[in-house]
C-alpha positions in Angstrom: 42.4 -1.9 -6.3 42.1 -4.6 -8.8 44.7 -7.4 -8.8 45.5 -6.5 -12.6 46.2 -2.9 -11.6 48.1 -3.9 -8.7 51.8 -2.4 -8.5 52.9 -6.1 -7.8 51.5 -7.2 -10.7 52.5 -3.9 -12.9 56.4 -4.6 -11.8 55.9 -8.3 -11.7 57.6 -8.5 -8.1 56.2 -10.1 -5.1 55.7 -8.8 -1.3 58.9 -11.1 -0.7 61.2 -8.9 -2.7 63.5 -6.3 -1.2 63.7 -2.5 -2.4 66.2 -3.1 -4.6 64.3 -5.9 -6.6 61.6 -3.6 -7.1 64.1 -0.9 -8.2 65.6 -3.5 -10.7 62.1 -4.4 -11.9 60.9 -0.9 -12.3 64.0 -0.1 -14.4 63.5 -2.9 -17.1 59.4 -2.1 -17.2 60.0 1.3 -18.0 61.7 0.6 -21.3 58.3 -0.9 -22.5 55.3 0.3 -20.4 54.7 3.9 -19.7 57.1 5.4 -17.5 54.5 7.5 -15.3 52.6 4.2 -14.7 56.1 2.3 -13.6 57.1 5.4 -11.7 53.9 5.6 -9.4 54.3 1.5 -8.9 57.7 1.9 -7.6 56.9 4.8 -5.3 54.0 2.8 -4.1 55.8 -0.3 -3.3 59.2 1.5 -1.8 57.0 3.4 0.8 56.0 1.3 3.9 52.8 3.5 4.3 51.7 3.5 0.7 52.8 -0.2 0.3 50.1 -1.3 2.3 47.2 -0.6 0.0 48.9 -2.8 -2.4 49.8 -5.6 -0.1 46.0 -5.6 1.1 44.6 -5.6 -2.6 47.1 -8.5 -3.6 47.3 -12.3 -2.5 48.7 -11.8 1.3 50.0 -15.2 2.6 50.2 -16.9 -0.7 53.5 -18.0 -2.2 55.0 -16.3 -5.2 55.0 -19.2 -7.4 51.5 -20.1 -6.3 50.3 -16.6 -7.1 52.1 -16.6 -10.6 50.2 -19.7 -11.0 46.6 -18.2 -10.3 47.1 -15.1 -12.0 47.8 -17.2 -15.1 44.7 -19.5 -14.7 42.8 -15.9 -13.8 44.2 -14.7 -17.2 43.0 -17.4 -19.4 39.9 -18.9 -17.7 38.6 -16.2 -15.2 35.4 -18.7 -14.3 37.7 -20.9 -12.5 38.4 -18.3 -10.0 35.5 -19.3 -7.7 37.2 -22.7 -7.1 40.6 -21.4 -6.4 41.5 -21.9 -2.7 43.7 -19.5 -1.0 44.6 -19.7 3.0 43.8 -16.0 3.2 40.2 -14.8 2.6 41.1 -11.6 1.6 43.5 -12.9 -1.2 40.7 -15.5 -2.3 37.9 -12.3 -2.2 40.4 -10.4 -4.5 40.9 -13.2 -7.0 37.2 -13.7 -7.5 36.2 -9.9 -7.8 39.3 -9.8 -10.4 37.9 -12.7 -12.5 34.1 -11.0 -12.0 35.6 -7.9 -13.8 36.8 -9.8 -16.5 33.5 -11.8 -17.0 30.8 -9.3 -18.5 28.6 -12.1 -19.4 28.3 -14.0 -16.3 24.8 -15.8 -15.6 22.6 -14.5 -13.0 22.9 -17.4 -10.8 26.5 -17.4 -11.0 26.7 -13.8 -10.0 24.5 -14.5 -7.0 26.8 -17.3 -5.9 29.7 -15.1 -6.3 28.5 -12.5 -4.2 27.8 -14.5 -1.7 31.1 -16.2 -1.6 33.0 -12.6 -1.8 30.6 -11.3 1.1 31.2 -14.6 3.3 35.1 -14.3 2.8 35.4 -10.5 3.6 33.1 -11.0 6.6 35.7 -13.5 8.3 38.7 -11.3 7.5 40.8 -11.2 10.7 42.7 -8.1 11.0 45.1 -9.4 13.4 45.9 -12.4 11.4 46.3 -10.2 8.3 48.8 -8.2 10.0 50.8 -11.1 11.0 50.7 -12.2 7.4 51.7 -8.7 5.9 54.8 -8.2 8.9 56.0 -12.0 7.8 56.3 -10.9 4.1 57.8 -7.5 5.3 60.4 -9.4 7.6 61.8 -11.1 4.2 61.9 -8.3 2.1 63.3 -6.0 4.7 60.6 -3.4 5.2 59.4 -2.0 8.4 56.7 -4.1 10.2 53.5 -2.7 10.7 52.8 -1.9 14.1 49.3 -0.5 14.6 45.8 -2.0 13.2 44.1 1.3 12.6 46.0 2.0 9.2 45.5 -1.8 8.2 41.5 -1.6 9.0 41.6 1.4 6.8 42.8 -0.1 3.8 40.9 -3.2 4.3 37.7 -1.0 4.3 38.9 0.9 1.3 39.6 -2.8 -0.5 36.3 -3.8 0.4 34.7 -0.7 -1.3 36.3 -1.9 -4.6 35.1 -5.1 -4.1 31.5 -4.0 -3.2 31.7 -1.5 -6.4 33.1 -4.3 -8.6 30.1 -6.2 -7.4 27.8 -3.2 -8.6 29.1 -3.1 -12.0 28.4 -6.6 -12.6 24.9 -6.0 -11.6 24.6 -3.1 -13.8 24.7 -5.4 -16.8 21.4 -7.2 -15.9 18.3 -6.1 -16.6 15.9 -4.3 -13.9 13.9 -7.6 -13.2 16.4 -9.9 -13.4 18.7 -7.3 -10.8 15.9 -7.2 -8.4 15.4 -10.9 -8.4 19.4 -11.9 -7.9 19.4 -9.0 -5.1 16.3 -10.3 -3.3 17.9 -13.8 -3.7 21.1 -12.7 -2.4 19.5 -10.8 0.7 17.4 -13.7 1.7 20.0 -16.3 1.6 22.7 -14.4 3.4 19.8 -13.0 6.2 18.1 -16.4 6.5 15.3 -14.4 5.2 15.9 -11.3 7.6 16.2 -13.7 10.6 19.9 -12.9 11.0 22.3 -10.3 10.4 24.1 -10.7 7.1 27.6 -9.8 6.0 28.3 -6.4 6.2 29.3 -6.1 2.2 25.8 -7.2 1.5 24.6 -4.7 3.7 26.7 -2.1 2.1 25.2 -3.7 -1.4 21.9 -3.1 -0.3 22.2 0.4 0.9 23.8 1.2 -2.6 20.7 -0.4 -4.3 18.5 1.5 -2.0 19.7 4.7 -3.3 19.4 3.8 -7.0 15.7 2.3 -6.4 14.9 5.4 -4.8 13.5 7.4 -7.9 11.4 4.4 -9.1 10.1 3.7 -5.4 8.7 7.5 -5.4 7.3 7.4 -8.8 5.0 4.1 -7.5 4.2 5.8 -4.5 2.9 8.9 -6.2 0.8 6.1 -8.6 -0.4 4.6 -5.4 -1.7 7.8 -4.1 -3.2 9.2 -7.2 -5.2 5.6 -7.2 -6.2 5.7 -3.8 -7.6 9.5 -4.5 -9.5 8.3 -7.3 -11.1 5.2 -5.5 -12.0 7.3 -3.0 -13.7 9.7 -5.5 -15.6 6.9 -7.0 -16.8 5.2 -3.9 -17.9 8.6 -2.5 -19.9 9.3 -5.8 -22.1 6.2 -5.3 -21.1 4.9 -8.8 -21.2 1.3 -10.1 -19.1 -1.4 -8.6 -17.8 -1.9 -12.0 -16.1 2.0 -11.8 -14.0 1.2 -8.9 -12.7 -2.5 -9.2 -10.5 -1.7 -12.1 -9.0 0.9 -9.8 -8.5 -1.4 -7.1 -6.9 -4.1 -9.2 -4.4 -1.5 -10.9 -3.7 -0.3 -7.2 -2.9 -3.8 -5.9 -0.7 -4.2 -9.1 1.2 -1.1 -8.4 1.6 -1.8 -4.8 3.2 -5.4 -5.7 5.4 -3.6 -8.3 6.9 -1.5 -5.5 7.1 -4.1 -3.0 9.0 -6.4 -5.5 11.6 -3.7 -5.9 11.6 -2.2 -2.1 11.7 -6.1 -0.8 15.5 -6.7 -0.4 15.7 -3.3 1.4 12.7 -4.6 3.9 14.6 -7.9 4.2 17.9 -6.1 5.1 16.2 -3.8 7.6 14.5 -6.5 9.4 18.1 -8.6 9.6 19.1 -5.4 11.7 16.1 -5.1 13.7 15.7 -1.5 11.9 11.8 -0.8 10.8 11.5 0.2 7.4 9.5 3.6 7.5 9.1 3.6 3.8 7.2 0.4 3.6 5.0 1.2 6.6 4.1 4.5 4.9 3.1 2.9 1.7 1.0 0.2 3.5 -0.5 2.7 5.8 -2.0 4.9 2.5 -3.5 1.6 1.1 -4.8 0.6 4.5 -6.4 4.0 5.1 -8.4 3.3 2.0 -9.5 -0.2 3.1 -10.8 1.1 6.1 -12.3 4.1 4.6 -14.4 2.1 2.2 -15.2 -0.3 4.9 -16.5 2.1 7.4 -17.8 4.9 5.2 -19.3 2.7 2.3 -19.6 -0.9 3.7 -17.5 -2.1 0.6 -16.3 -5.2 2.4 -15.3 -7.0 -0.5 -12.7 -4.4 -1.6 -11.4 -4.1 1.9 -10.9 -7.7 2.2 -9.0 -7.4 -1.1 -6.8 -4.6 0.1 -6.3 -6.2 3.2 -4.9 -9.3 1.6 -2.8 -7.4 -0.8 -1.1 -5.5 2.3 -0.3 -8.8 4.1 1.1 -10.5 1.0 3.0 -7.5 -0.1 4.6 -6.9 3.5 5.6 -9.9 4.9 8.9 -9.0 5.8 7.7 -6.0 7.9 6.3 -7.1 11.0 4.5 -4.3 12.3 2.3 -4.0 8.9 1.8 -7.8 9.1 0.5 -7.4 13.0 -1.9 -4.6 11.9 -3.0 -6.1 8.8 -3.9 -9.2 10.7 -5.8 -7.5 13.3 -7.8 -5.6 10.3 -8.4 -9.0 8.8 -9.8 -10.2 12.2 -12.0 -7.2 12.3 -13.1 -7.6 9.0 -13.9 -11.4 9.9 -15.8 -10.4 13.0 -17.8 -7.9 11.0 -18.6 -10.5 8.2 -19.9 -13.3 11.1 -21.8 -10.1 12.5 -23.5 -9.6 9.2 -24.3 -13.2 8.3 -26.3 -13.3 11.6 -28.0 -10.2 11.2 -28.5 -10.7 7.5 -30.4 -13.8 8.7 -32.4 -12.0 11.4 -32.6 -9.2 9.1 -34.3 -10.8 5.7 -36.5 -12.7 8.2 -37.6 -9.3 9.5 -38.4 -7.7 6.1 -40.1 -10.8 4.5 -43.9 -10.4 4.2 -46.5 -11.6 1.7 -50.3 -10.9 1.6 -52.9 -11.5 -0.7 -55.0 -8.3 -1.8 -58.5 -8.2 -2.9 -61.4 -10.3 -2.5 -62.1 -12.1 -5.9 -59.1 -11.4 -8.1 -56.6 -11.7 -5.5 -53.0 -9.7 -6.1 -49.7 -10.6 -4.6 -47.9 -8.0 -2.4 -44.6 -9.4 -1.3 -41.5 -7.8 0.2 -38.3 -9.6 0.8 -34.5 -9.6 0.5 -35.0 -10.2 -3.3 -37.3 -7.3 -3.8 -40.9 -6.0 -4.0 -43.5 -7.8 -5.9 -47.0 -6.0 -6.5 -49.2 -7.8 -9.1 -47.0 -9.1 -11.9 -44.1 -6.2 -11.4 -41.0 -6.5 -9.3 -38.3 -4.2 -7.9 -34.9 -4.5 -6.5 -35.0 -3.0 -3.0 -31.5 -1.0 -4.1 -33.3 0.3 -7.0 -36.0 2.2 -4.9 -35.1 6.0 -4.5 -38.7 7.2 -3.5 -41.3 6.3 -1.1 -44.5 7.7 0.0 -47.8 6.5 2.1 -50.5 7.3 4.1 -54.5 6.8 4.5 -57.6 8.7 3.5 -60.6 8.3 5.2 -64.1 7.8 3.5 -66.9 9.7 4.7 -70.5 9.2 3.0 -73.1 11.5 4.5 -71.2 12.0 7.2 -70.2 8.6 8.4 -66.9 7.0 8.3 -67.2 4.1 5.8 -63.6 2.9 5.8 -59.9 3.8 5.2 -58.0 3.5 1.8 -54.3 3.2 2.2 -52.3 4.3 -0.4 -48.5 3.4 -1.0 -46.2 4.7 -3.6 -42.9 3.3 -4.8 -40.5 5.1 -7.1 -36.9 4.6 -8.8 -35.3 7.2 -11.1 -37.4 6.2 -13.8 -41.0 5.6 -12.9 -43.1 5.2 -10.1 -46.2 2.8 -9.5 -48.9 3.1 -6.6 -50.6 0.4 -4.1 -54.0 0.9 -2.8 -55.0 -1.5 0.4 -58.0 -1.6 2.3 -56.9 -3.9 5.2 -54.9 -1.7 8.1 -53.1 -4.7 9.3 -51.7 -5.4 5.6 -50.8 -1.8 5.5 -48.8 -1.7 8.6 -47.4 -4.9 8.1 -45.7 -4.0 4.8 -44.8 -0.4 5.9 -42.7 -1.5 9.2 -40.8 -3.8 6.6 -40.3 -1.3 4.0 -39.0 1.1 6.4 -36.3 -1.4 7.3 -35.8 -2.6 3.8 -35.6 0.7 2.0 -36.0 3.8 4.2 -33.3 3.2 6.2 -30.8 3.1 3.3 -32.3 6.0 1.7 -31.8 7.9 5.0 -28.0 7.0 5.3 -27.6 7.8 1.7 -29.0 11.3 2.5 -26.5 11.5 5.5 -23.4 10.2 3.6 -24.4 12.8 0.7 -25.1 15.7 3.3 -21.6 15.3 4.9 -19.8 15.5 1.6 -21.7 18.8 0.6 -24.3 17.4 -1.4 -28.1 18.8 -1.0 -31.4 17.3 -1.7 -35.0 18.5 -2.9 -38.0 17.2 -1.0 -41.2 18.8 -2.0 -40.5 22.5 -2.4 -37.8 22.4 0.3 -33.9 22.2 0.0 -32.3 20.0 2.5 -28.6 20.9 3.4 -26.5 19.5 6.3 -26.5 22.7 8.2 -30.2 23.7 7.6 -33.4 23.7 5.2 -34.5 26.3 2.6 -38.0 27.2 3.1 -40.1 29.6 1.2 -41.4 33.2 3.0 -44.8 33.1 1.6 -45.6 36.1 -0.5 -49.0 37.6 -1.4 -48.6 37.6 -5.1 -46.0 35.2 -6.9 -43.8 32.4 -5.5 -42.5 32.6 -1.8 -38.7 33.8 -1.2 -36.2 31.1 -0.4 -34.8 31.5 3.2 -32.4 29.3 4.5 -33.2 28.4 8.2 -30.5 26.5 10.6 -31.7 23.6 12.6 -31.7 25.3 15.7 -34.4 27.9 13.9 -37.3 25.6 13.2 -40.1 23.6 14.4 -42.0 20.8 13.0 -45.5 19.0 13.2 -48.0 17.2 11.3 -51.9 17.7 10.7 -54.7 16.1 8.4 -51.8 14.0 6.5 -49.5 17.0 6.0 -45.9 17.5 7.6 -45.1 21.3 8.4 -41.7 22.7 8.9 -41.4 26.4 9.9 -39.0 29.1 11.4 -40.1 29.5 14.6 -39.8 33.2 14.7 -41.3 33.7 11.4 -44.4 31.5 11.0 -44.8 32.7 7.5 -41.5 31.1 6.4 -42.5 27.6 6.4 -42.9 24.3 3.9 -45.7 21.9 3.8 -45.3 18.1 2.5 -48.1 15.8 1.7 -47.3 12.2 3.1 -49.5 10.5 0.1 -48.3 12.7 -2.7 -44.7 14.0 -2.1 -41.7 11.5 -1.6 -39.6 10.6 1.1 -41.4 12.9 3.6 -41.8 10.1 6.3 -37.9 9.9 6.1 -37.5 13.5 6.3 -39.8 13.8 9.3 -37.8 10.9 11.1 -34.3 12.6 10.4 -35.8 16.3 11.6 -37.2 14.6 14.6 -33.7 13.4 15.7 -32.1 16.9 14.8 -34.1 18.8 17.1 -34.2 15.9 19.8 -30.5 16.1 19.9 -29.8 19.6 19.3 -27.1 19.0 16.5 -25.8 21.8 14.2 -25.3 19.0 11.3 -28.2 16.9 10.2 -25.5 14.2 9.0 -24.2 13.7 12.9 -27.7 12.8 14.0 -26.2 9.1 14.4 -22.6 10.0 15.8 
């Protein structure tokens, strides 16, 4: 109940006036004011039970002459209410709220201070002291004393709800951004940034804020889930880094938007040692993406960006902070390992040789790429490899071996011919580490996601391989074979894959002229050795 709507204010009487004074005042006021309004005010003050609501919402304990002066000041200059002092915290809170309702253009910082002051006053209301104050006034006015605290506590709670509602109405005049900032400051200040329980009125205020913010938070949650889904699709499709980075940037922006609105709620939950499940759910969605891109696609930088965003956004939620720090430590450990391994790996794949007797040409492989003559290829661009040796026989006599290496990207291929077996062996051992392992892992990831790959005339799938049944006339008939149904072998520079119970169902692959045959042979060797049903699981 507002002071200016209080029956004491309407009739112009005080808690010290007896029933006769109330009747006389009501009769006089009915001549100029709404009779129903006057009658309701008279009935309220004349009934001991109904009267209590008006007593609590008035200025209990303040002398009538002081009350008149304060109300006069409140009418002429509401902004001074914050500086008025009463012996009763309930009375002082009622004064400030009455002024707040009459100051539609109160500055945000002033609204913050007034809210904190009201919450502080209400928190220290002592029900027993208030009962004694009301009883002293009733003794003078001839009304029965209040004997039990239950009804008083109910009326105080009712008035607190009025105070909270009035504050909310003042907040509703602010724009959304200012509202969030002020609410956040209020809860931070009143709870020492969540380290201690704040006043109950602030808790009630934040609960109302949470209800009204729910629609926004749910909408932003949907946006976060959609962006995470898009990010996973892009990274799985092996698109360029420039495609996924804008999605990650947008995701982090939406995450901070969600958190900025949820932050006062988080702090309030923290102050009461209650976990904020909604924050944990949002953090888990983003954390899942961070772990996914790190574990599945080695996107270390993206994982770090997401982990940092989680730590920044959820400082108020201890469980999230702990998990994010653990993730950060894990990422840091992997970075250190990669640095060490990276140095070892760089050394292990670096090799250079001069090819030719007179006009020598440089053959080099290193982390920077492959160089042959004047041409260079970046390691990550190479998608096709083939190699092998051909023995030269003249008049039945072995006169040497020519070693051929073929490299290709998605646009072109090149051939490297060598005569020195040692140069060939040294280069191939490094080519395997630098290029073939990566191509093999790309096959494994793609197969796991349902893709298939053509190698020679065969089709490679996760569950098996499509071979050809040899026909007397025309092209062979495709036959799908599970991994448990095939056998492999090699002879005279050709790799063979055949169905065990149907030898005519087979495919052959030339090591020198068909690409990635060596990689296929390595993978199928592991499949048969481990007896797995899916090719993508050979490293699990």
